[in-house]
C-alpha positions as CSV (number, residue, x, y, z in Angstrom):
1,M,-11.8,-8.9,11.2
2,Q,-12.5,-6.5,14.1
3,P,-14.3,-3.2,13.2
4,R,-12.0,-0.1,13.4
5,E,-12.3,3.4,14.3
6,L,-11.2,4.9,11.0
7,K,-12.3,8.4,10.1
8,T,-11.9,10.8,7.2
9,G,-8.3,12.5,7.4
10,D,-6.7,9.5,9.2
11,I,-3.5,8.5,7.8
12,A,-3.5,4.6,7.4
13,F,-1.1,2.0,5.8
14,V,-2.6,-0.3,3.2
15,R,-1.3,-3.7,2.7
16,V,-0.4,-4.4,-0.9
17,R,1.7,-6.4,-3.1
18,V,3.6,-4.1,-5.5
19,M,3.1,-5.5,-9.0
20,T,4.4,-3.3,-11.7
21,H,5.5,0.3,-12.5
22,A,2.8,2.5,-14.4
23,R,5.6,3.1,-17.0
24,D,5.8,-0.8,-17.7
25,V,2.2,-0.7,-19.0
26,G,2.7,2.5,-21.0
27,V,1.5,5.1,-18.7
28,N,3.8,8.0,-18.2
29,S,3.6,8.3,-14.4
30,D,5.5,7.7,-11.3
31,H,2.8,5.3,-9.9
32,W,2.9,1.8,-9.1
33,I,0.1,-0.7,-9.5
34,C,-0.5,-2.8,-6.5
35,Q,-2.8,-5.8,-5.4
36,P,-4.4,-5.5,-1.9
37,V,-3.6,-8.4,0.2
38,Y,-4.5,-10.2,3.4
39,Q,-1.9,-10.1,6.2
40,D,-0.9,-13.6,5.2
41,G,-0.1,-12.3,1.7
42,R,-3.0,-13.8,-0.1
43,D,-4.8,-11.6,-2.7
44,I,-8.0,-9.9,-1.3
45,Q,-10.6,-11.2,-3.9
46,R,-12.7,-8.6,-5.6
47,A,-10.5,-5.7,-4.2
48,G,-9.8,-2.9,-6.5
49,V,-6.4,-2.6,-7.9
50,V,-4.5,0.3,-6.2
51,W,-2.5,2.9,-8.1
52,A,0.0,4.4,-5.5
53,H,2.4,7.1,-6.0
54,A,6.0,6.0,-5.5
55,D,6.3,8.5,-2.6
56,A,3.4,7.0,-0.6
57,L,4.8,3.4,-0.7
58,L,6.7,2.2,2.3
59,T,8.6,-1.0,2.7
60,A,7.6,-3.2,5.8
61,A,10.7,-1.7,7.6
62,E,9.8,1.9,6.8
63,A,6.2,1.3,8.0
64,R,7.6,-0.2,11.3
65,A,9.9,2.7,11.7
66,A,7.0,5.2,11.0
67,V,4.9,3.5,13.6
68,T,7.4,3.3,16.4
69,G,8.9,6.7,15.7
70,K,12.3,5.3,15.0
71,K,14.4,5.9,12.0
72,K,14.9,3.1,9.7
């Protein structure tokens, strides 16, 4: 993987597979539990599970539109 120029305050997209809603595991929250994945969809071993608020999650189409500046 190529080194990247990331810095604090950057907005970045994180590739994850949405696994389950937090409410499904007894947590009263609007978060989703997600597994970080490589570009080909394989799990990233030893990667921490991500809890992401529903408002922060984008589908692939939404992310593409956000990057290109076009509406979905």
